[in-house]
N, C-alpha and C positions, 0 to 999 in steps of 0.2 A: 504494500500500500504506500503510495507516495505521500509526501509531506502535506500536500494540499488536502488530500482525502482524509488523512488522519487528524487534521486540525480540529474538527468538531468533537472527535473522540477524546483528544487531549484536553480540550476545555472541560468536557464532562468529567474526565478522570481527575483533573485538578480540583474541580468543584467538589466532587465526591470526597476526595482526600481531605480537603479543608473541613467539610462538614463532619466527617467521621473523626478527625482529630479533635474537633470541638466536643463531640459527643463523648469520646473516651475521656477527655480531660474533665468534663463535668461529672461523669460517673466516678472517676477516680477521686475527685474532690469530695463528692457526696459520701462515698464509702470511708475515705480517710477522715473526714470531718466527724462522722458518727463514731468511728473508732477512737479518735482523739478525745472526744467529749466523754466517752465512757472511761477511758484511761485516766483522764483528769479528775474523775470522781464526780462529774456533773450528773447527779442522780435525777435531775428533772427530765433528762432524755433517756434515762435508764428504765427499761420496763420493769414492772414489779412482778407481774404474773409469769409463770413458766411458759405459758402459751405465747406471751408477747416476746419472750426471749427467743423462742423457736421461730416465730415469724420474722424477727429481726435477723436471725442467722440465715433463714431461707432467703430473705430479700438481699442480704449481702452476698451470698453465694450466687444467686441469680444475676445480680449486677456484675459480679466478677466473670461469670460465664459469658454474659453479653459483651463485656469488655474484651475478652479473649477472642470472641467471634469477630468483633469489629477490628481487632488487631490483625487477624488473619486476612480480612478483606483489605485493610490498609497495605499489607505486604503484597497482596495480589495487584493492587493498584500501582504500587511502586514498580513492580516487575513489568506491568503493562507499559508504564512510561519509559522504562529502560528498553523494552522491545521496540518502542517507537524510535528511540535514539539509535538503536542498532539496525533499524530498517526491516525488522521482522514482525512488526505488529500486524495482527490479522491473519497470521499463518498458524495452522493447527500444529501443535507440538508433537502429536502422534503420527499424523499422516502427511504433513507438509502441504495440505490443501488450504485454499483460501477459506477463511471463516466468513460466512455470509454476513452482509451488513445488518440484516435483520437481527441476527444473533448478537452482533457487536452493539447494536442499539439497545438490546435488552440487558446484556451483561458486557459492558465495555472492557472489563479486565479479564475476560475468558481467555484460556489458552487452548481450548479444544473446540473443534467443529461439533455440530449437533450429533453426527453419527458416532464420533469417538467418545463424546460425553455420555451418550447412551450406553456404549459398550462398557465404559468405566463404571457406570452405575450398576450394571448387571453383574459385575465381578464381585 
């Protein structure tokens, strides 16, 4: 894919990267702030009931899992931007075929064409 064709995808990837970085930062701040308040002995934020403690732990674990997922997506976005620089963006990593623009519109950081992605899911 030439530079002109990849320009809209690059803009989308850069926008996605900025948004995800902001999301991850906010989540990290929320988890860290709550943990610091508890460590400092701020009992006003500390749940009293055992069920509340369980809920807080679940929410913290859920947030950490979301952060991990967003981190993986950020890595994939960075790799896609590197592939653009290397001139191999839009080429399937498994079969070297061109990835259709409709797939790139849906998942601009994909490394696989639809056929290869379906095979990977079946494995």
